Steps between C-alpha positions, in 0.01 A plus 500: 500500500466874482872581558604245241245616241613859545868469566601215261397675175683822597813309615511290188459808282794662664712186454404467132557865443844510652646147517367345177717625217649310204747780447864400564705750689802501726640182363812423696800514265863411518743623238834358382653778291826392329522819294438768764472769232267796466275294264473210745429735791229680301343164418480412871368849570224449241395178673515620854350846465212381296340374821489140385824374637687558825878450508591286803860433424784508247710185470819401331401180325196330338518221756460757778195640316350155466554437874278804574225335292554161675468661840191702407680841561439606148259416206714642218872471435633724234841415347665777290786371277842651482577765237134586456559872456783438237307245303195721481712793392640289220144404391521140617204321630527444882289266708427547869398195697195509732434204732154480660373298793215303343361375825286809502353465155294822496795719591730324255262533207437873548861562598628353178303753302629787715859392457476458124336841469757677717800345319353575153434857601856548628630335176304747286628796701866390471462420133331841433786679674757306300330570166462871589873518576562351170293765326205278412143482632429157360429219743583157375370317808592448865842375584416399855281201583413277796555129524236401752493166682264366766636284770311229703194526275638544147169465317325727740224234530222611731465162663859508626414829664154411631549147634742600781261783589202267518691296756494812723154639418280188490654309787568792724160664455310170539674431831421849625129458437493152646680589821291823536197277574679289755426680832171644376365159421561383859278786621222431257474121553522546879834324575679813615401423860685170478816672392470762774494239780800302361851562632624580151671831478410754225822440300447125516149546375630716212754229403233233520281701266787569267649154444209334315471787264878504455482136384214586259705789371792265421262266314385790288858616445616161384199466262579841343867411465414169326243648269738788408781242422305224324216691333645854436871411473612746762755317710683615810858582410632538850472291819159354549568425865591866563177606328293269712678608822446869437145433381430376860613836638275683253205271575543562876497877433185487293323265744601730787331791316184295472518405866543870593189586289317215677571635847335839426196355308178395661339306205633303209345756263697778669815291486447432130436869419817607699700243310381623159568865618866389573547268202454766225783735610716206587486380143526845335788625721705184505659563152314193359390691192580866552860609580542645850743759373213673311292550814498820713747498793223455756377181324856378459555525870182310568621205296772427752226367733377246244654143511413446141738781395800302626378150406426610141860598458615168656272290273594675181868489592497126572269420210655700214857583618589199716588737790619367835511636850798728408287699254182497704617544854356848535151399400531176707579681821225757442247232435600299811488812724157603355358148553611494861371850566156431348467163682595662834251781437221255429579296813509807720177631361312176583343486842346193642170668580174463327458879430 
């Protein structure tokens, strides 16, 4: 108890201090600049060098920009119209289009305000320069505005953002806690000796402990999907069969984490405390609520070891965007590799001895 009582508050304080932030920074941005003028380049400069947006690519057409959003390589697509510089110089009103990925509702909501502010500020600067050249200091209003649109979750409804995340958090964490008690319970009720004398190999025992909880996890998953669809009106836009298939990989990874905890715990109380110690950073660092891009580099690197990080992208992609394997192959392979590695580590850690 002592290590948990001392270490857990300190560890959680560090996580909340560094990882938990509602600020939105480093939003991945793709730009389609039809004008390619000093004014358009200054507008992009204002966005990027403010620290809120990171330019990942420049494309030639709006469809290419939307493709970046579809594939999750960008969260904002900025489309600058042709003749922007000329029209502003003539005093015409010019509108810049900003497309946001609404699958991350928090980032989209704050990002919209940042874009509107940056565009309005650049519009005032350009208008001020034009009026000064004309010999007048009077400002009649901004001539540059932003037409913002949110894709995949147009209304920025919280439930559309939360329900896919709940699939990861509730099911995944419940399975981790349940499987963490598996081996420890055998020791406490006195049946460990029976397992030791059987010809079952360690990895076979791991699979035997995993399968029942895997089935329970699927029952929980289907129940959440049905409630989200029928009661909350959040339906799966993509392939349900693909979601269920990849959910199995995620559940295996989470169950393997619980089994690994079980192999190093002596009592169910110790296993439960170890699970709680793991579950908090798993939820905070997965990107479920707080963007990973806002975290320090050390914590961002730590998120690559969390299965929930990859499955959260997969679930939101299938749920809100209708993504398929082509858009999610990177996360799929990382999740599969991580699940195999964790399960292998848990099996190798288990020894058929009583101590």
